[in-house]
VOBA-1610 file (N, C-alpha, C; in pm, whole numbers, padded with zeros to 5 digits, always signed):
BEGIN
Met-03230-15670-14265Met-03180-15524-14262Met-03318-15417-14220Pro-03431-15456-14284Pro-03548-15346-14274Pro-03588-15361-14135Lys-03559-15449-14044Lys-03610-15478-13887Lys-03503-15359-13817Ala-03344-15382-13853Ala-03264-15277-13797Ala-03306-15137-13810Leu-03304-15093-13949Leu-03353-14961-13996Leu-03485-14929-13892Arg-03570-15007-13873Arg-03687-14967-13819Arg-03678-14936-13678Ile-03580-15051-13604Ile-03543-15010-13465Ile-03454-14875-13449Leu-03363-14839-13569Leu-03290-14725-13561Leu-03414-14594-13585Gly-03466-14638-13614Gly-03571-14505-13667Gly-03671-14490-13556Tyr-03710-14596-13437Tyr-03764-14580-13334Tyr-03695-14514-13243Val-03544-14562-13243Val-03442-14526-13162Val-03442-14342-13167Leu-03417-14318-13293Leu-03398-14183-13321Leu-03536-14095-13309Leu-03644-14123-13340Leu-03784-14089-13307Leu-03785-14044-13127Ala-03747-14170-13052Ala-03735-14139-12883Ala-03665-14039-12874Ile-03542-14001-12929Ile-03441-13914-12886Ile-03495-13777-12919Ile-03561-13759-13044Ile-03633-13668-13112Ile-03737-13598-12983Leu-03819-13695-12923Leu-03919-13656-12854Leu-03867-13613-12712Leu-03755-13678-12696Leu-03723-13664-12567Leu-03653-13533-12550Leu-03595-13479-12649Leu-03532-13339-12663Leu-03624-13218-12668Ser-03701-13297-12759Ser-03857-13182-12756Ser-03918-13165-12642Ala-03957-13255-12554Ala-03988-13261-12421Ala-03921-13151-12313Gly-03768-13189-12344Gly-03740-13122-12265Gly-03685-12973-12268Gly-03696-12942-12425Gly-03688-12782-12436Gly-03818-12720-12427Ala-03949-12813-12456Ala-04099-12728-12411Ala-04082-12723-12244Tyr-04032-12809-12177Tyr-04048-12797-12037Tyr-03959-12661-11980Leu-03845-12680-12055Leu-03740-12560-12006Leu-03808-12415-12029Trp-03885-12421-12166Trp-03959-12293-12232Trp-04056-12246-12140Met-04126-12331-12082Met-04272-12327-12017Met-04192-12286-11902Asn-04102-12280-11835Asn-04061-12269-11696Asn-03946-12173-11692Lys-03966-12098-11797Lys-03830-12008-11847Lys-03840-11851-11727Asp-03954-11848-11682Asp-03952-11722-11597Asp-03901-11787-11447Gln-03933-11898-11432Gln-03866-11948-11308Gln-03744-11961-11321Ile-03654-12025-11403Ile-03536-12056-11439Ile-03453-11905-11440Ile-03530-11833-11500Ile-03443-11661-11480Ile-03449-11645-11366Ala-03552-11648-11304Ala-03555-11588-11154Ala-03474-11646-11046Gly-03440-11809-11073Gly-03363-11876-10969Gly-03236-11855-10996Gly-03174-11823-11147Gly-03044-11826-11172Gly-03025-11666-11136Ile-03090-11543-11179Ile-03035-11425-11121Ile-03059-11405-10959Glu-03151-11474-10896Glu-03155-11459-10749Glu-03041-11512-10697Lys-02988-11629-10719Lys-02873-11698-10664Lys-02756-11599-10706Val-02758-11520-10796Val-02643-11432-10818Val-02632-11335-10754Asn-02748-11275-10738Asn-02763-11132-10714Asn-02753-11129-10568Ala-02782-11226-10498Ala-02772-11266-10342Ala-02610-11277-10272Gln-02527-11282-10408Gln-02392-11311-10357Gln-02331-11152-10397Leu-02372-11062-10461Leu-02303-10973-10522Leu-02280-10850-10431Lys-02178-10799-10447Lys-02154-10674-10345Lys-02182-10523-10398Ala-02160-10517-10591Ala-02146-10402-10644Ala-02295-10417-10712Pro-02333-10247-10727Pro-02482-10260-10793Pro-02474-10301-10951Val-02574-10390-10994Val-02595-10393-11105Val-02713-10370-11223Ser-02719-10296-11322Ser-02820-10251-11385Ser-02826-10359-11519Val-02948-10377-11569Val-02970-10472-11653Val-03071-10431-11747Gly-03095-10420-11869Gly-03223-10355-11965Gly-03329-10488-11970Thr-03255-10605-12026Thr-03387-10707-12056Thr-03316-10829-11996Val-03391-10941-11971Val-03341-11074-11921Val-03431-11164-11988Asp-03374-11268-12061Asp-03453-11357-12164Asp-03360-11492-12126Leu-03468-11598-12162Leu-03404-11738-12172Leu-03363-11794-12297Asp-03219-11844-12325Asp-03153-11860-12440Asp-03155-11992-12458Leu-03219-12088-12527Leu-03170-12258-12526Leu-03116-12313-12638Phe-03075-12227-12745Phe-02976-12272-12832Phe-02840-12211-12844Ser-02825-12122-12819Ser-02682-12079-12855Ser-02567-12100-12775Gly-02582-12157-12637Gly-02507-12215-12547Gly-02524-12365-12537Phe-02609-12443-12619Phe-02583-12551-12597Phe-02490-12662-12615Pro-02472-12726-12484Pro-02563-12810-12425Pro-02596-12763-12301Arg-02595-12591-12262Arg-02601-12541-12158Arg-02747-12439-12221Val-02803-12457-12078Val-02919-12341-12105Val-02849-12191-12083Arg-02857-12089-12156Arg-02813-11951-12113Arg-02900-11845-12069Ile-02878-11769-11960Ile-02972-11666-11923Ile-02908-11537-12011Ala-02971-11471-12101Ala-02913-11349-12182Ala-02959-11236-12099Leu-02890-11146-12075Leu-02889-11002-11981Leu-02800-10942-12107Asp-02905-10833-12119Asp-02867-10710-12249Asp-02858-10576-12145Gln-02762-10502-12208Gln-02735-10377-12167Gln-02694-10381-12005Val-02587-10463-12002Val-02576-10471-11863Val-02425-10378-11809Arg-02452-10315-11698Arg-02361-10219-11605Arg-02357-10262-11492Ile-02203-10284-11445Ile-02165-10308-11304Ile-02071-10186-11262Glu-02122-10129-11171Glu-02054-10001-11106Glu-01915-10048-11051Ser-01803-09966-11034Ser-01699-10010-10978Ser-01690-09994-10866Ser-01672-10111-10784Ser-01676-10109-10611Ser-01607-09997-10537Leu-01475-09938-10649Leu-01401-09845-10570Leu-01440-09692-10656Gly-01563-09657-10668Gly-01619-09574-10719Gly-01537-09508-10839Gly-01570-09385-10876Gly-01518-09307-10994Gly-01646-09321-11103Pro-01615-09263-11232Pro-01669-09246-11319Pro-01712-09396-11409Asp-01588-09443-11432Asp-01606-09566-11511Asp-01634-09678-11449Pro-01739-09768-11516Pro-01781-09877-11463Pro-01679-10002-11485Leu-01699-10092-11403Leu-01627-10230-11381Leu-01647-10300-11518Leu-01795-10312-11561Leu-01851-10347-11667Leu-01956-10302-11736Glu-01935-10272-11889Glu-02043-10232-11968Glu-02047-10301-12063Val-02163-10374-12100Val-02176-10457-12210Val-02292-10497-12281Gln-02301-10505-12410Gln-02425-10506-12452Gln-02504-10653-12430Thr-02405-10748-12408Thr-02481-10881-12370Thr-02434-10958-12276Val-02460-11007-12179Val-02404-11122-12047Val-02449-11235-12077Gly-02446-11360-12106Gly-02489-11468-12119Gly-02442-11568-11983Leu-02565-11612-11902Leu-02507-11699-11768Leu-02532-11834-11828Gly-02456-11920-11847Gly-02489-12053-11924Gly-02470-12159-11797Met-02588-12230-11798Met-02605-12324-11672Met-02635-12477-11709Asn-02581-12595-11663Asn-02617-12716-11730Asn-02755-12740-11722Val-02784-12825-11828Val-02943-12833-11824Val-03007-12911-11730Ile-02927-13040-11709Ile-02971-13140-11616Ile-02948-13053-11465Glu-02879-12958-11455Glu-02884-12918-11330Glu-03002-12848-11292Val-03033-12766-11412Val-03159-12652-11385Val-03266-12730-11395Leu-03287-12853-11439Leu-03412-12925-11429Leu-03407-12973-11271Arg-03308-13008-11222Arg-03315-13028-11077Arg-03345-12922-10966Gly-03368-12765-11036Gly-03366-12665-10962Gly-03236-12612-10924Thr-03116-12674-10937Thr-02972-12595-10904Thr-02941-12514-11001Tyr-02916-12400-10978Tyr-02850-12287-11065Tyr-02708-12259-11058Thr-02590-12302-11112Thr-02478-12262-11074Thr-02451-12255-11232Val-02370-12117-11228Val-02339-12064-11353Val-02177-12114-11372Glu-02198-12190-11547Glu-02054-12276-11556Glu-01998-12192-11686Glu-02085-12110-11722Glu-02027-12051-11828Glu-02051-11898-11827Leu-01957-11833-11880Leu-02002-11671-11885Leu-01945-11608-11999Val-02038-11541-12076Val-01990-11485-12209Val-02028-11336-12177Leu-01938-11257-12261Leu-01947-11083-12229Leu-01903-11036-12365Ser-02031-10998-12413Ser-01999-10945-12572Ser-02032-10804-12606Glu-01947-10754-12689Glu-01999-10581-12723Glu-01992-10501-12611Gly-01870-10462-12545Gly-01853-10342-12456Gly-01712-10323-12387Ala-01719-10315-12288Ala-01596-10279-12186Ala-01566-10320-12046Leu-01473-10377-12027Leu-01448-10425-11894Leu-01301-10352-11827Ala-01313-10290-11731Ala-01212-10220-11669Ala-01190-10236-11535Leu-01052-10285-11543Leu-01050-10351-11398Leu-00935-10269-11324Val-00958-10249-11191Val-00881-10160-11129Val-00811-10224-11004Glu-00704-10192-10958Glu-00620-10206-10849Glu-00573-10122-10780Thr-00602-10124-10651Thr-00517-10009-10575Thr-00440-10084-10455Arg-00381-10001-10363Arg-00299-10059-10251Arg-00393-10180-10148Asn-00518-10148-10130Asn-00630-10195-10079Asn-00694-10276-10117Glu-00738-10256-10230Glu-00869-10336-10273Glu-00869-10319-10425Ser-00963-10420-10497Ser-00976-10415-10661Ser-01127-10405-10679Asn-01130-10361-10783Asn-01292-10347-10836Asn-01388-10459-10879Trp-01283-10580-10932Trp-01345-10720-10963Trp-01371-10809-10848Asp-01368-10748-10726Asp-01385-10845-10594Asp-01505-10804-10582Leu-01613-10884-10660Leu-01747-10872-10674Leu-01804-10953-10560Phe-01790-11081-10506Phe-01897-11136-10417Phe-01855-11159-10286Lys-01978-11154-10226Lys-01977-11144-10063Lys-01913-11228-10001Glu-01851-11278-09888Glu-01781-11398-09831Glu-01899-11434-09768Ser-01907-11572-09793Ser-02030-11668-09727Ser-01990-11789-09657Glu-02015-11824-09568Glu-01959-11984-09529Glu-02096-12050-09525Gly-02084-12184-09582Gly-02161-12266-09580Gly-02233-12279-09710Glu-02262-12176-09799Glu-02339-12157-09898Glu-02237-12165-10023Ala-02295-12249-10104Ala-02192-12267-10203Ala-02196-12148-10331Ser-02093-12114-10394Ser-02099-12029-10484Ser-02155-12059-10588Pro-02247-11916-10625Pro-02298-11952-10770Pro-02244-11948-10876Leu-02132-11952-10889Leu-02036-11979-11022Leu-01927-12089-10984Ala-01949-12157-11118Ala-01819-12265-11104Ala-01799-12275-11240Leu-01711-12171-11283Leu-01699-12138-11419Leu-01598-12214-11487Asp-01655-12287-11578Asp-01569-12399-11686Asp-01508-12316-11825Glu-01608-12193-11816Glu-01546-12133-11958Glu-01619-12011-11908Val-01508-11903-12015Val-01532-11757-12009Val-01515-11705-12161Val-01615-11639-12209Val-01570-11605-12363Val-01610-11459-12343Leu-01503-11425-12432Leu-01524-11261-12442Leu-01486-11247-12596Glu-01624-11161-12652Glu-01639-11113-12784Glu-01649-10955-12796Asn-01577-10894-12876Asn-01546-10770-12897Asn-01560-10683-12783Leu-01473-10724-12677Leu-01459-10642-12561Leu-01348-10594-12536Ala-01341-10438-12523Ala-01203-10375-12487Ala-01189-10358-12322Leu-01063-10414-12339Leu-00992-10450-12189Leu-00912-10337-12112Thr-00933-10313-12020Thr-00838-10221-11928Thr-00800-10291-11812Tyr-00677-10277-11767Tyr-00634-10308-11641Tyr-00520-10206-11572Ser-00536-10140-11455Ser-00461-10070-11385Ser-00405-10096-11246Ser-00298-10091-11224Ser-00275-10114-11076Ser-00171-10030-11038Thr-00223-09941-10927Thr-00166-09834-10874Thr-00007-09880-10785Pro-00032-10009-10705Pro+00091-10052-10658Pro+00195-10086-10741Asp+00172-10169-10862Asp+00282-10202-10976Asp+00285-10109-11068Gln+00220-09966-11055Gln+00252-09881-11150Gln+00234-09943-11305Ile+00110-10030-11333Ile+00091-10115-11453Ile-00011-10044-11507Ala-00031-10027-11642Ala-00155-09988-11729Ala-00162-10083-11838Tyr-00253-10118-11874Tyr-00286-10228-11994Tyr-00387-10216-12056Cys-00379-10201-12188Cys-00543-10168-12273Cys-00525-10269-12370Gly-00617-10348-12410Gly-00614-10452-12488Gly-00796-10445-12562Phe-00804-10582-12659Phe-00926-10582-12717Phe-00927-10738-12747Ala-01056-10812-12715Ala-01090-10946-12682Ala-01169-10958-12837Asp-01156-11022-12937Asp-01203-11039-13067Asp-01311-11142-13059
//
């Protein structure tokens, strides 16, 4: 029995060391990871985006690595005074293994503390944010979208629909 406990201890120690080394690697390369993720998303966007601060969050989205954007505002592509999105925090979650490989694909989107205003006219909608591209993979492969304390509005001119709600 003591031999089995010793082997179990070595296995647990090896797992802890691997996780620590992976976390240290990610933390040491956080600027490169942030730049790669943001660059890939920004290259595909049509609308102007303003961001206060950007940081790497290793733990809140585990097992994903999350790029945390604070004070985010995305202007509406239709113009007007109201932005499409204005939130305190946006989290862009990416698979840890893919990040280590240098592939930055956003799998998780977290929007916290703010407002999302979706508007549709006869010809277009303000949520059509990504440019058409042939051959290049989309920077988004969303598996999960999380809305926290977010006021939602939707209006459609052709259908004469107006909706307001709150995601808690």
